[in-house]
C-alpha positions as semicolon CSV with decimal commas, in nm:
position;residue;x (nm);y (nm);z (nm)
1;M;11,944;1,451;8,360
2;I;11,586;1,490;8,246
3;F;11,307;1,530;8,499
4;G;10,932;1,559;8,460
5;L;10,737;1,696;8,753
6;F;10,463;1,437;8,701
7;L;10,284;1,238;8,435
8;M;10,010;1,433;8,262
9;M;9,701;1,228;8,347
10;P;9,334;1,296;8,265
11;V;9,134;1,461;8,542
12;N;8,764;1,392;8,602
13;L;8,585;1,718;8,523
14;Q;8,292;1,627;8,749
15;A;8,503;1,522;9,046
16;Q;8,404;1,684;9,375
17;E;8,746;1,613;9,522
18;M;9,096;1,631;9,378
19;T;9,433;1,521;9,501
20;P;9,706;1,788;9,500
21;E;9,863;1,627;9,191
22;E;9,532;1,638;9,002
23;A;9,475;1,999;9,105
24;I;9,818;2,102;8,976
25;I;9,762;1,917;8,649
26;W;9,430;2,096;8,615
27;G;9,602;2,426;8,684
28;V;9,856;2,373;8,407
29;E;9,571;2,307;8,165
30;H;9,341;2,589;8,280
31;N;9,556;2,865;8,431
32;I;9,452;3,193;8,272
33;D;9,810;3,308;8,202
34;L;9,893;2,983;8,022
35;E;9,560;2,992;7,838
36;S;9,650;3,336;7,707
37;I;9,975;3,201;7,558
38;R;9,792;2,901;7,409
39;N;9,535;3,134;7,251
40;N;9,818;3,333;7,094
41;I;9,962;3,008;6,956
42;S;9,624;2,907;6,811
43;E;9,583;3,249;6,651
44;L;9,927;3,227;6,490
45;E;9,851;2,875;6,363
46;R;9,527;3,001;6,205
47;T;9,718;3,286;6,043
48;L;9,962;3,036;5,892
49;K;9,674;2,836;5,749
50;I;9,532;3,152;5,593
51;L;9,870;3,236;5,442
52;D;9,907;2,880;5,312
53;A;9,564;2,903;5,151
54;A;9,676;3,216;4,968
55;E;9,940;3,005;4,790
56;L;9,672;2,784;4,631
57;F;9,473;2,862;4,316
58;Q;9,263;3,172;4,367
59;V;8,952;3,173;4,147
60;D;8,719;3,471;4,118
61;F;8,384;3,490;3,940
62;N;8,212;3,821;3,861
63;A;7,879;3,880;3,689
64;T;7,778;4,238;3,612
65;P;7,425;4,309;3,477
66;I;7,408;4,599;3,226
67;W;7,079;4,786;3,159
68;C;7,061;4,968;2,826
69;F;6,815;5,258;2,837
70;G;6,606;5,307;2,528
71;D;6,559;4,950;2,414
72;D;6,512;4,812;2,768
73;S;6,759;4,533;2,697
74;I;6,965;4,368;2,968
75;S;7,300;4,198;2,916
76;T;7,547;4,047;3,158
77;E;7,922;4,080;3,154
78;V;8,090;3,772;3,302
79;D;8,451;3,744;3,422
80;L;8,625;3,430;3,542
81;S;8,984;3,466;3,660
82;A;9,237;3,243;3,831
83;T;9,581;3,309;3,975
84;K;9,850;3,078;4,114
85;L;10,181;3,170;4,274
86;I;10,400;2,884;4,157
87;T;10,719;3,003;4,328
88;A;10,828;3,323;4,498
89;D;10,935;3,470;4,162
90;F;10,698;3,294;3,922
91;N;10,330;3,387;3,891
92;L;10,057;3,243;3,665
93;S;9,721;3,404;3,596
94;T;9,442;3,354;3,345
95;K;9,118;3,536;3,268
96;L;8,803;3,462;3,071
97;S;8,536;3,725;2,994
98;W;8,227;3,744;2,776
99;E;7,893;3,922;2,752
100;T;7,559;3,746;2,725
101;D;7,201;3,867;2,676
102;N;7,050;3,571;2,860
103;F;7,239;3,469;3,169
104;N;7,008;3,172;3,230
105;Q;7,080;3,008;2,894
106;F;7,436;2,950;2,786
107;D;7,502;2,913;2,416
108;L;7,848;2,759;2,363
109;E;7,873;2,898;2,008
110;E;7,777;3,246;2,131
111;I;8,027;3,225;2,411
112;N;8,298;3,105;2,175
113;D;8,235;3,402;1,945
114;E;8,234;3,662;2,221
115;I;8,482;3,525;2,472
116;N;8,804;3,703;2,548
117;A;9,076;3,498;2,717
118;S;9,431;3,553;2,829
119;I;9,711;3,365;2,999
120;Y;9,970;3,570;3,181
121;L;10,308;3,446;3,310
122;E;10,546;3,663;3,508
123;K;10,897;3,573;3,619
124;T;11,101;3,803;3,845
125;F;11,476;3,790;3,778
126;Y;11,600;4,064;4,008
127;P;11,608;4,116;4,301
128;D;11,578;3,768;4,445
129;T;11,340;3,830;4,734
130;L;11,027;3,688;4,894
131;T;10,669;3,776;4,816
132;E;10,466;3,968;5,074
133;N;10,282;3,647;5,156
134;E;10,611;3,464;5,220
135;K;10,740;3,749;5,433
136;Q;10,429;3,731;5,648
137;T;10,468;3,353;5,671
138;Y;10,829;3,385;5,786
139;T;10,737;3,642;6,050
140;T;10,439;3,440;6,171
141;E;10,643;3,117;6,197
142;N;10,907;3,310;6,390
143;N;10,645;3,438;6,633
144;L;10,492;3,091;6,664
145;E;10,825;2,933;6,761
146;T;10,872;3,212;7,016
147;K;10,534;3,149;7,176
148;I;10,577;2,771;7,184
149;A;10,912;2,809;7,361
150;E;10,753;3,054;7,605
151;L;10,468;2,813;7,677
152;R;10,704;2,522;7,750
153;W;10,899;2,736;7,994
154;E;10,599;2,896;8,162
155;E;10,422;2,562;8,212
156;M;10,713;2,441;8,422
157;E;10,735;2,775;8,602
158;K;10,366;2,753;8,690
159;Q;10,401;2,399;8,821
160;I;10,677;2,511;9,057
161;E;10,468;2,813;9,161
162;F;10,163;2,592;9,227
163;I;10,370;2,357;9,445
164;Q;10,518;2,649;9,636
165;D;10,175;2,799;9,706
166;Y;10,039;2,459;9,807
167;L;10,320;2,400;10,056
168;N;10,257;2,745;10,199
169;I;9,890;2,653;10,252
170;I;9,990;2,332;10,430
171;R;10,225;2,521;10,665
172;L;9,956;2,780;10,740
173;E;9,713;2,501;10,823
174;E;9,965;2,335;11,056
175;Q;10,039;2,665;11,227
176;L;9,666;2,731;11,262
177;V;9,621;2,398;11,444
178;I;9,902;2,483;11,686
179;T;9,763;2,830;11,748
180;G;9,425;2,670;11,829
181;E;9,597;2,457;12,089
182;R;9,760;2,771;12,230
183;V;9,412;2,919;12,271
184;I;9,301;2,607;12,459
185;L;9,606;2,624;12,686
186;A;9,557;2,997;12,745
187;Q;9,191;2,937;12,834
188;A;9,292;2,657;13,069
189;E;9,549;2,882;13,235
190;L;9,290;3,158;13,281
191;D;9,047;2,906;13,433
192;R;9,319;2,787;13,671
193;V;9,398;3,143;13,781
194;N;9,026;3,214;13,836
195;E;9,000;2,906;14,054
196;Q;9,302;3,019;14,257
197;I;9,142;3,361;14,306
198;K;8,826;3,194;14,436
199;L;9,041;3,000;14,683
200;G;9,229;3,314;14,777
201;E;9,556;3,179;14,634
202;G;9,591;3,405;14,331
203;G;9,603;3,768;14,237
204;Y;9,422;3,982;13,989
205;Q;9,749;4,070;13,815
206;Q;9,788;3,703;13,719
207;Q;9,429;3,707;13,597
208;T;9,494;4,012;13,378
209;E;9,808;3,855;13,233
210;A;9,622;3,531;13,160
211;Q;9,338;3,724;12,991
212;I;9,587;3,916;12,776
213;T;9,761;3,591;12,678
214;L;9,424;3,440;12,582
215;E;9,320;3,741;12,372
216;E;9,655;3,750;12,197
217;A;9,624;3,380;12,114
218;R;9,268;3,432;11,983
219;N;9,376;3,730;11,771
220;Q;9,665;3,530;11,630
221;E;9,432;3,241;11,553
222;L;9,188;3,474;11,373
223;S;9,469;3,634;11,173
224;Q;9,618;3,297;11,072
225;K;9,275;3,162;10,980
226;Q;9,220;3,456;10,746
227;Q;9,565;3,406;10,593
228;F;9,491;3,037;10,541
229;I;9,151;3,102;10,378
230;Q;9,289;3,374;10,151
231;A;9,594;3,169;10,050
232;K;9,378;2,869;9,962
233;A;9,124;3,080;9,772
234;S;9,402;3,250;9,577
235;W;9,557;2,912;9,493
236;V;9,224;2,771;9,373
237;L;9,165;3,081;9,161
238;T;9,512;3,061;9,006
239;L;9,456;2,694;8,920
240;G;9,119;2,773;8,767
241;L;8,949;2,490;8,957
242;P;8,571;2,444;8,930
243;Q;8,382;2,605;9,217
244;D;8,242;2,275;9,348
245;T;8,585;2,108;9,366
246;E;8,767;2,054;9,694
247;V;9,138;1,971;9,708
248;V;9,228;1,717;9,974
249;L;9,515;1,881;10,161
250;E;9,791;1,643;10,263
251;D;10,142;1,707;10,382
252;N;10,434;1,546;10,199
253;F;10,219;1,406;9,919
254;N;10,376;1,177;9,658
255;L;10,479;1,452;9,420
256;V;10,678;1,634;9,689
257;K;10,839;1,309;9,802
258;T;10,947;1,234;9,447
259;L;11,079;1,584;9,385
260;N;11,270;1,590;9,713
261;A;11,443;1,265;9,617
262;Q;11,525;1,392;9,268
263;M;11,656;1,726;9,390
264;E;11,874;1,559;9,653
265;D;12,030;1,346;9,379
266;L;12,089;1,649;9,159
267;S;12,463;1,717;9,148
268;I;12,534;2,090;9,137
269;E;12,885;2,160;9,262
270;Q;13,096;2,475;9,272
271;E;13,348;2,336;9,026
272;N;13,091;2,275;8,750
273;I;12,830;2,544;8,816
274;E;12,987;2,801;8,581
275;Q;12,983;2,558;8,288
276;L;12,629;2,449;8,372
277;I;12,511;2,811;8,372
278;E;12,686;2,889;8,043
279;D;12,534;2,581;7,876
280;A;12,192;2,669;8,016
281;L;12,212;3,027;7,891
282;N;12,283;2,908;7,537
283;L;11,961;2,703;7,551
284;N;11,752;2,947;7,753
285;Y;11,422;3,023;7,584
286;Q;11,451;3,398;7,644
287;I;11,797;3,406;7,484
288;Q;11,681;3,196;7,190
289;N;11,369;3,408;7,143
290;S;11,577;3,725;7,154
291;E;11,813;3,582;6,892
292;R;11,512;3,481;6,685
293;Q;11,385;3,840;6,701
294;K;11,725;3,963;6,585
295;E;11,718;3,721;6,291
296;G;11,377;3,859;6,199
297;L;11,511;4,214;6,204
298;V;11,802;4,109;5,980
299;K;11,552;3,961;5,735
300;E;11,350;4,283;5,740
301;L;11,666;4,478;5,654
302;E;11,731;4,246;5,360
303;W;11,375;4,294;5,238
304;T;11,400;4,671;5,276
305;E;11,728;4,680;5,082
306;A;11,570;4,467;4,807
307;D;11,280;4,714;4,778
308;G;11,529;4,987;4,685
309;K;11,698;4,791;4,405
310;P;11,603;4,807;4,034
311;K;11,347;4,545;3,939
312;V;11,370;4,324;3,633
313;N;11,102;4,078;3,530
314;L;11,003;3,879;3,222
315;V;10,638;3,868;3,116
316;G;10,485;3,632;2,862
317;G;10,130;3,552;2,762
318;Y;9,864;3,460;2,511
319;K;9,548;3,646;2,401
320;Y;9,234;3,495;2,252
321;P;9,063;3,548;2,006
322;D;9,352;3,754;1,871
323;E;9,564;3,438;1,890
324;E;9,853;3,656;1,985
325;W;10,158;3,540;2,181
326;Y;10,374;3,806;2,337
327;M;10,679;3,854;2,558
328;M;10,825;4,161;2,721
329;V;11,095;4,256;2,967
330;G;11,006;4,492;3,248
331;F;11,258;4,722;3,413
332;S;11,181;4,975;3,687
333;V;11,389;5,182;3,922
334;N;11,303;5,457;4,168
335;L;11,521;5,752;4,072
336;A;11,418;5,979;4,358
337;D;11,222;5,918;4,678
338;G;11,329;6,206;4,895
339;G;11,568;5,983;5,091
340;A;11,293;5,757;5,228
341;Q;11,469;5,435;5,123
342;G;11,792;5,530;5,298
343;L;11,608;5,632;5,614
344;E;11,418;5,302;5,625
345;E;11,742;5,103;5,590
346;E;11,907;5,318;5,856
347;Q;11,617;5,253;6,094
348;K;11,637;4,876;6,035
349;K;12,011;4,877;6,112
350;A;11,949;5,076;6,429
351;D;11,682;4,822;6,533
352;I;11,931;4,537;6,485
353;E;12,198;4,715;6,691
354;Q;11,947;4,784;6,970
355;Q;11,833;4,422;6,967
356;Q;12,195;4,311;7,009
357;V;12,230;4,547;7,307
358;N;11,911;4,398;7,454
359;L;12,043;4,047;7,392
360;D;12,375;4,118;7,566
361;Y;12,195;4,273;7,862
362;L;11,952;3,980;7,883
363;Y;12,242;3,734;7,884
364;E;12,415;3,910;8,173
365;R;12,091;3,952;8,368
366;L;11,998;3,584;8,334
367;K;12,352;3,483;8,427
368;L;12,323;3,691;8,743
369;E;11,984;3,533;8,823
370;A;12,134;3,185;8,784
371;E;12,423;3,270;9,014
372;Q;12,177;3,407;9,270
373;L;11,974;3,085;9,252
374;Y;12,291;2,884;9,314
375;N;12,398;3,106;9,603
376;Q;12,049;3,083;9,750
377;D;12,068;2,705;9,722
378;T;12,389;2,707;9,927
379;Y;12,226;2,933;10,186
380;N;11,913;2,716;10,199
381;Q;12,119;2,406;10,277
382;L;12,297;2,585;10,562
383;N;11,970;2,730;10,691
384;L;11,805;2,386;10,688
385;K;12,090;2,239;10,895
386;T;12,065;2,531;11,138
387;Q;11,691;2,483;11,184
388;E;11,737;2,109;11,233
389;L;11,991;2,178;11,507
390;A;11,752;2,425;11,670
391;L;11,477;2,161;11,658
392;A;11,706;1,901;11,811
393;K;11,792;2,146;12,089
394;E;11,423;2,214;12,159
395;E;11,342;1,841;12,156
396;N;11,618;1,783;12,408
397;K;11,473;2,060;12,624
398;Y;11,130;1,894;12,604
399;D;11,278;1,559;12,716
400;I;11,429;1,730;13,022
401;M;11,101;1,906;13,104
402;E;10,915;1,579;13,068
403;M;11,135;1,428;13,339
404;Q;11,078;1,739;13,551
405;F;10,702;1,697;13,507
406;Q;10,721;1,336;13,618
407;Q;10,916;1,453;13,924
408;G;10,645;1,713;13,992
409;T;10,868;2,021;13,957
410;I;10,673;2,171;13,665
411;S;10,306;2,172;13,566
412;R;10,130;1,996;13,282
413;T;10,060;2,337;13,124
414;Q;10,431;2,419;13,112
415;L;10,508;2,084;12,951
416;D;10,229;2,126;12,696
417;Q;10,351;2,475;12,610
418;E;10,701;2,340;12,546
419;K;10,553;2,066;12,329
420;I;10,388;2,336;12,118
421;V;10,723;2,514;12,087
422;V;10,875;2,189;11,958
423;R;10,596;2,152;11,701
424;E;10,646;2,512;11,588
425;K;11,015;2,436;11,541
426;E;10,914;2,136;11,332
427;I;10,712;2,367;11,109
428;V;11,013;2,601;11,076
429;V;11,222;2,301;10,963
430;K;10,953;2,206;10,709
431;Q;10,947;2,564;10,581
432;A;11,325;2,553;10,540
433;E;11,286;2,225;10,348
434;D;11,016;2,384;10,131
435;Q;11,236;2,683;10,060
436;W;11,525;2,458;9,963
437;L;11,303;2,243;9,737
438;I;11,139;2,531;9,552
439;N;11,466;2,716;9,498
440;R;11,638;2,400;9,378
441;L;11,351;2,330;9,138
442;E;11,391;2,681;8,998
443;L;11,766;2,628;8,966
444;A;11,718;2,286;8,804
445;H;11,462;2,434;8,567
446;F;11,700;2,714;8,468
447;L;11,982;2,466;8,409
448;G;11,760;2,259;8,181
449;F;11,714;1,956;8,409
450;L;11,336;1,987;8,408
451;V;11,177;1,917;8,073
452;Q;10,805;1,951;8,006
453;E;10,677;1,741;7,719
454;M;10,453;1,926;7,474
């Protein structure tokens, strides 16, 4: 099963209002944490381009003026050289040099008489290893693949985080509305008690209790209002939204409806969860990146071992004007280095062993996290059913009290208070649904059911 949280659509940069979907899309594109990863990717891509350019012909031109004291003459020594790395073990270079008394006027005959030229070919026969440029390219490509995999994963993680924070804002707003109604009811109750006192039908103890209830409701409203403002401001900051943009808050918007339907259809049963987790771990980006790091360390060990081997190369060339062709075999070996080569190889082997330990630990830790996500999913389903039963019980209680109100046995205030209790229970049920959805999205993401296109 392959899910996408939503289609990546263009967002109007000048829009004063955004839907929740547009805000989340914007957040994926502008979140500072994701931007940091993208900047790392861009930097690595630029490095690869620089390394690729180093494989092309490299041409250097040097002109050196020479002042001769005594006769006040000035001459210029000119060098033109070019190098090209044909393959990892085959290098071509050529050089032209001459000296002229007048740099502004070139005399072809004079140049031909004074020019010195050479062509130089070098072929490495042993050991068969990469050039420094190719080593850097390999390492950079390895790091680039690691960052791309991290970005894919983190983009989906951020989308889930944005949805979770948004749902929390919606629930805070709903609770704030209910608390405001509690303040109104508490004020009405205090007014009623004051009227009874004027009529000589109430006591000051009831008045004190009503005042305390009102102050508590006001304090709760103030606290929840601050929580709502801070949660929304934090969400907007995390998304990186423009300052003049307002997100239109709406409960159960299309994205949540779609995700709820998809997550309900997602089949994750006890009998197949172990296999699903094992398959997911083999494809997990952290596991793959850790294995990629280990492969890089193995390559570094191979390069280090090659540095300690004898080196054999064949050199051939041509010199002009001597018109001399030559060939020679080069052989070099480090007879003594104080043990540095052995220590470097030993360190590389130790790094590989430590990376394997880290990889094994990472595998077990991620496996445990996946099992916890599955167990939490089971708990969330049971909790949701429990909260739904509690809501049904409270709704039944409200129906009974409504009949009592019609019969005149309870007051309108008592009925309204019970109605608020029912609405609070509805929010608790929604919070349980939110918790189930977010946890299941995280589980589905871990299992590889959510795929973000790059």
